[in-house]
Structures are given as structure tokens and as C-alpha cells.
C-alpha positions in Angstrom: 14.9 -16.8 -0.1 12.1 -15.9 2.4 9.2 -13.5 2.7 9.2 -11.1 5.6 6.0 -10.3 7.6 6.3 -6.8 9.1 3.9 -5.2 11.6 3.9 -3.4 14.9 1.5 -3.3 17.9 1.3 0.5 17.7 -0.8 0.0 14.5 -3.6 -1.4 16.7 -3.9 1.8 18.8 -5.0 4.1 16.0 -8.8 4.7 16.1 -11.0 7.2 14.4 -14.3 6.3 16.0 -17.1 3.9 15.2 -18.3 5.6 12.0 -15.1 4.7 10.2 -14.5 1.2 8.8 -10.7 1.6 8.9 -10.3 -0.2 12.3 -7.8 -2.3 14.2 -9.8 -5.4 13.5 -8.4 -5.3 10.0 -4.9 -6.1 11.3 -6.3 -8.9 13.4 -8.3 -10.3 10.4 -5.1 -10.6 8.4 -3.0 -12.0 11.2 -5.6 -14.5 12.3 -6.1 -15.8 8.8 -2.3 -16.3 8.5 -2.3 -18.3 11.7 -5.3 -20.4 10.8 -3.8 -21.3 7.4 -0.4 -22.2 8.9 1.2 -19.6 6.6 2.5 -17.3 9.4 5.0 -20.0 10.5 6.5 -19.9 7.1 7.2 -16.2 7.1 10.0 -14.3 8.7 8.6 -11.9 11.3 10.0 -8.4 11.9 8.8 -5.5 14.1 8.7 -2.2 12.3 10.9 0.7 13.5 9.2 4.1 13.5 9.9 6.4 10.6 11.9 9.6 11.4 10.7 13.1 10.5 13.5 13.2 8.0 12.3 10.0 6.3 8.7 11.4 6.2 10.0 14.5 4.6 11.4 12.5 1.7 7.9 12.9 0.2 6.0 15.2 2.6 6.4 18.9 3.1 8.2 19.8 6.3 5.4 22.0 7.4 2.8 19.2 7.0 4.9 16.8 9.0 5.3 19.3 11.8 1.5 20.0 11.7 0.6 16.4 12.1 3.0 16.1 15.1 1.6 19.3 16.6 -2.0 18.1 16.2 -1.5 14.7 17.9 -4.0 14.9 20.7 -3.6 13.9 24.4 -7.2 12.7 24.5 -10.2 12.3 22.2 -10.1 12.9 18.5 -8.6 15.6 16.3 -9.9 16.0 12.7 -7.1 16.3 10.2 -9.3 16.0 7.1 -13.0 15.4 6.6 -12.5 11.6 6.7 -9.2 11.4 8.6 -8.9 11.7 12.4 -6.2 11.2 15.0 -6.5 9.8 18.5 -3.7 9.8 21.1 -2.2 6.7 19.5 -2.5 7.6 15.8 0.8 9.4 15.4 2.8 6.4 16.7 0.7 4.1 14.5 1.4 6.2 11.4 5.1 6.4 12.2 5.4 2.6 12.5 3.3 2.1 9.4 5.7 4.2 7.3 8.6 2.7 9.2 7.4 -0.8 8.3 7.8 -0.1 4.6 11.2 1.4 5.1 12.2 -1.6 7.2 10.9 -3.9 4.4 12.9 -2.0 1.7 16.1 -2.3 3.7 15.6 -6.0 4.4 14.9 -6.8 0.7 17.8 -4.6 -0.5 20.2 -6.3 1.9 19.2 -9.7 0.6 18.0 -10.9 4.0 14.6 -11.7 2.4 13.3 -11.9 -1.2 10.2 -9.8 -0.6 8.0 -8.6 2.3 4.4 -7.9 3.3 3.6 -5.0 5.7 0.4 -5.6 7.8 0.0 -1.9 8.8 -2.5 0.9 9.4 -3.3 3.7 8.9 -3.1 3.2 5.1 -1.2 5.7 3.0 -1.9 6.1 -0.7 -4.4 9.1 -0.3 -1.9 11.2 1.7 -0.4 13.9 -0.5 2.7 16.0 -0.1 1.0 18.3 2.3 -2.4 16.7 3.0 -4.1 13.9 4.8 -7.0 12.2 3.1 -9.1 9.0 2.9 -8.0 7.6 6.3 -4.3 8.3 5.4 -1.8 10.4 7.3 1.5 9.6 5.7 2.1 7.9 2.4 3.7 4.7 3.5 4.5 3.3 0.0 5.7 6.6 -1.4 8.1 7.0 1.5 9.4 3.5 0.9 9.9 4.3 -2.8 11.8 7.5 -2.0 13.9 5.7 0.5 14.8 3.1 -2.1 15.8 5.8 -4.5 17.8 8.0 -2.1 19.2 5.6 0.5 19.9 2.7 -1.8 20.8 4.6 -4.9 18.2 3.0 -7.2 17.2 4.8 -10.4 13.8 3.2 -11.2 11.1 2.2 -8.7 7.6 1.1 -9.7 4.5 1.2 -7.5 1.5 -1.1 -8.4 -1.8 0.0 -6.8 -4.8 -2.3 -7.1 -6.9 -0.6 -4.3 -10.5 0.2 -5.4 -9.7 3.9 -4.8 -7.3 5.9 -6.9 -4.0 6.5 -5.1 -4.3 10.3 -5.6 -1.6 11.1 -3.0 0.9 8.8 -4.6 0.2 10.3 -8.0 0.6 13.8 -6.7 3.9 13.1 -5.1 5.5 11.4 -8.1 3.6 12.9 -11.0 6.6 14.8 -12.2 9.3 12.3 -11.1 10.2 9.9 -13.9 12.2 7.7 -11.5 8.9 6.3 -10.2 6.3 4.6 -12.3 2.8 4.3 -10.7 0.5 1.7 -12.2 -3.0 2.0 -10.8 -6.4 0.4 -11.3 -9.4 1.9 -9.5 -13.2 2.3 -9.8 -14.2 5.4 -11.6 -16.2 7.6 -11.1 -15.7 7.1 -7.4 -13.8 8.6 -4.4 -11.4 10.5 -4.6 -12.7 11.4 -8.1 -9.3 11.6 -9.7 -7.0 9.7 -12.0 -9.1 9.2 -15.1 -7.3 11.9 -17.1 -4.1 12.8 -15.2 -1.6 10.1 -16.3 1.6 10.5 -18.3 4.4 8.2 -19.5 5.1 7.0 -16.0 1.7 7.4 -14.4 -0.4 4.5 -15.8 -4.0 5.0 -14.6 -6.6 2.5 -15.7 -10.2 3.4 -14.5 -12.6 0.5 -14.0 -16.4 0.7 -14.2 -18.6 -0.2 -11.3 -19.2 -4.0 -11.1 -16.0 -4.8 -12.9 -15.0 -8.5 -12.5 -11.7 -10.3 -12.6 -11.6 -10.6 -16.4 -11.8 -6.9 -16.9 -9.2 -6.3 -14.2 -6.8 -8.8 -15.6 -7.2 -7.3 -19.1 -6.4 -3.8 -17.7 -3.2 -5.1 -16.1 -2.2 -7.1 -19.1 -2.9 -4.4 -21.6 -1.7 -1.3 -19.7 0.4 -2.1 -16.7 2.6 -4.9 -18.0 3.8 -3.3 -21.2 4.6 -0.1 -19.4 6.5 -1.9 -16.7 8.4 -3.9 -19.3 9.6 -0.7 -20.9 10.4 1.0 -17.5 12.4 -2.0 -16.2 11.9 -1.3 -12.5 14.8 -2.1 -10.1 12.3 -2.5 -7.3 8.5 -2.9 -7.1 6.3 -1.7 -4.2 2.6 -2.7 -4.0 -0.2 -0.6 -2.6 -2.2 -3.7 -1.7 -5.8 -2.6 -1.2 -8.3 -5.4 -1.1 -11.5 -3.4 -1.2 -12.2 -4.2 -4.8 -13.2 -7.7 -3.5 -16.8 -8.7 -4.4 -17.7 -9.1 -0.7 -16.6 -5.5 0.1 -19.8 -3.5 0.1 -17.9 -0.2 0.0 -16.0 -0.9 -3.2 -18.5 -1.8 -5.8 -16.1 -4.0 -7.8 -16.2 -7.8 -8.0 -12.6 -9.2 -7.7 -11.9 -12.5 -6.0 -8.9 -14.1 -4.3 -7.8 -15.7 -7.5 -7.5 -12.2 -9.1 -5.1 -11.0 -6.4 -3.0 -14.2 -6.8 -2.9 -13.6 -10.5 -1.8 -10.0 -10.3 0.8 -10.8 -7.7 2.2 -13.5 -9.9 2.3 -11.0 -12.8 4.2 -8.5 -10.7 6.6 -11.2 -9.5 7.3 -12.1 -13.1 8.3 -8.5 -13.9 10.3 -8.3 -10.7 12.2 -11.5 -11.5 13.3 -10.1 -14.9 14.2 -6.6 -13.9 14.4 -6.2 -10.1 16.1 -9.3 -8.8 12.7 -10.4 -7.5 12.6 -7.5 -5.1 9.0 -6.6 -4.0 7.6 -4.9 -0.9 3.8 -4.9 -0.4 1.9 -2.8 2.1 -1.7 -3.0 3.2 -4.0 -0.2 2.0 -7.8 -0.7 1.9 -10.1 -3.7 2.5 -13.0 -3.5 4.9 -14.9 -6.8 4.6 -12.9 -8.6 7.3 -13.2 -12.2 6.1 -12.5 -11.3 2.5 -9.6 -9.2 3.6 -8.0 -12.0 5.5 -8.4 -14.5 2.7 -7.2 -12.1 0.0 -4.1 -11.1 1.9 -3.4 -14.8 2.6 -3.6 -15.5 -1.1 -1.4 -12.5 -2.0 1.2 -13.7 0.5 1.1 -17.3 -0.8 2.1 -15.9 -4.1 4.9 -13.8 -2.7 6.2 -16.7 -0.7 5.9 -19.2 -3.6 3.6 -21.4 -1.6 
């Protein structure tokens, strides 16, 4: 079985201005590293279809979706949130980012591929049911999870989020939905200043202190994520794959390395092999040190592809 690589040129058009580190160069950094390593030739490429309004509304309030469409500018920038802007190309980028995860879920569920990585932007895990936040317009992974539940009839979907920031939007969307387990590690206290005391039986939040290295991260996953996932027995795993906890990422303040991302991917694959038929879809979230981002994603995909 193969690993799909899903992206779309529209994701390059989104721009929020020079003061924001979430930039098109992130897509290039990943893609170029995959080319340089020879890994891209071993993946199955797909171009993402755009998500429909109906698909966005699986997790987002209809009035919010309509608001984002209405605010899409013809020129310049429009501020959606204090740290989230749209330019004339942002809406199409966001639709194809969400659509990439839906495409990936469909490909994996159909058996065409074993798993998939979505090289997409804008990221998604801070977007709540009716709010943009943290560079995120629509919650790509949450939409993919809801699509897996409703379109494919699954009963238990897990989301693993190892971004340096808490996926507050994902938690808000699924906090009261026991069909979705969210397992999250994140620096705390840190933006978005949430997650430390809001978990429940299916929201497994593990705060990490500033400066945390791989050993502490692996212990958090081993002691908290893996037992919960084993009890939950997910039929599908999605990954909010943020790489801004890397030691070279000045924004993050944690100290993970490529080997840690390989390790956690292997651990999630092991859970998926026992309970989900190996089905995994991973989607890019954060990661702003471009060289570290490219190397980390390459390592993550090597694990997914058994290379």
C-alpha cells in the first residue's frame, strides 16, 4: 500500500503580509526537501479538490462560513481575527486546504492508499466552530474527522495533535462529541492559553513546559496518549502535524528533533495497525523554521511510507 501526497497550487496564493511567519515558503520548504531526498518519487500525488460549503458546515456554523465567504477581498487584506487575515487568494487556499483532508480521507477509506500527508495552508487547528484564530480560517482536520464519521459511517475517529500550540479550535468543536478523541501535546503556558484544565475522557491534553525535550514529549505520549487511544480503539487516525515544537523553531520554545517526530508517527501507526486498518491522514499545521520544517516533514513521511 502507498502513501498519498496531497496539495494544491491555490495554497501558495494565501498571504497575510510580511509580519506573519505563516507564508507560502512553508509549502516550498516541504516540497523541495521531498524532492531533494528522492522521497517525492515514492509517494502517490493527488491534487486537492475544494471543500464545499456543506462540508465546511460539518463543523463550522453556517453564519461563520457565509461570513468568511462574504469578507473575501478583491484586493488588499481583510482582518478576520487579530492574527488572521485574508487576501484575494485566501478563500481558495482555505477551501483547498480543507478539501485536501477530505480527499485524503476518501482515498484512504477507499483503499487506494494506506495513508496520506496533506501539504497545505492555511493551517486549521485554531479555527473554532464560529471563529478564525491563529492563522487558521477553517479547521481542516476537524472537517476531515467529521467527514469520516458522517460520509463513511465510522463511529470512532482520533485526532493526534503535536503542534507546539494547543489545538483550541479542534477541542471546542469536539469537546462534547465522544465519537472523536483528541490527543494533544502543547507548550503551556503559551498561546492560545488553553487546554491545561479543559480535557475529559476523550480530550487528552498534555501540557509541556518551555524547553521540553524529546524525552519528556515521548513520556507524555506514552503515558497519556497511548493508553487512551488503546481504550478508544479508533477506526481512523488524523494527525494535526505541527512542527513548531522543533528546537530550531524560535517561536515555539520546545526542543524536539526529527527523531521525535519519527517516533511519535511510528507510535500512532502502531495504534492504527491494531484498530484502524492502518488508516492515517496527516495534515500540516505549524512549523516556521523552514529547514527544520522540511526535514521534520520528510522524517514524518518516511515513517508513514515505511521507508
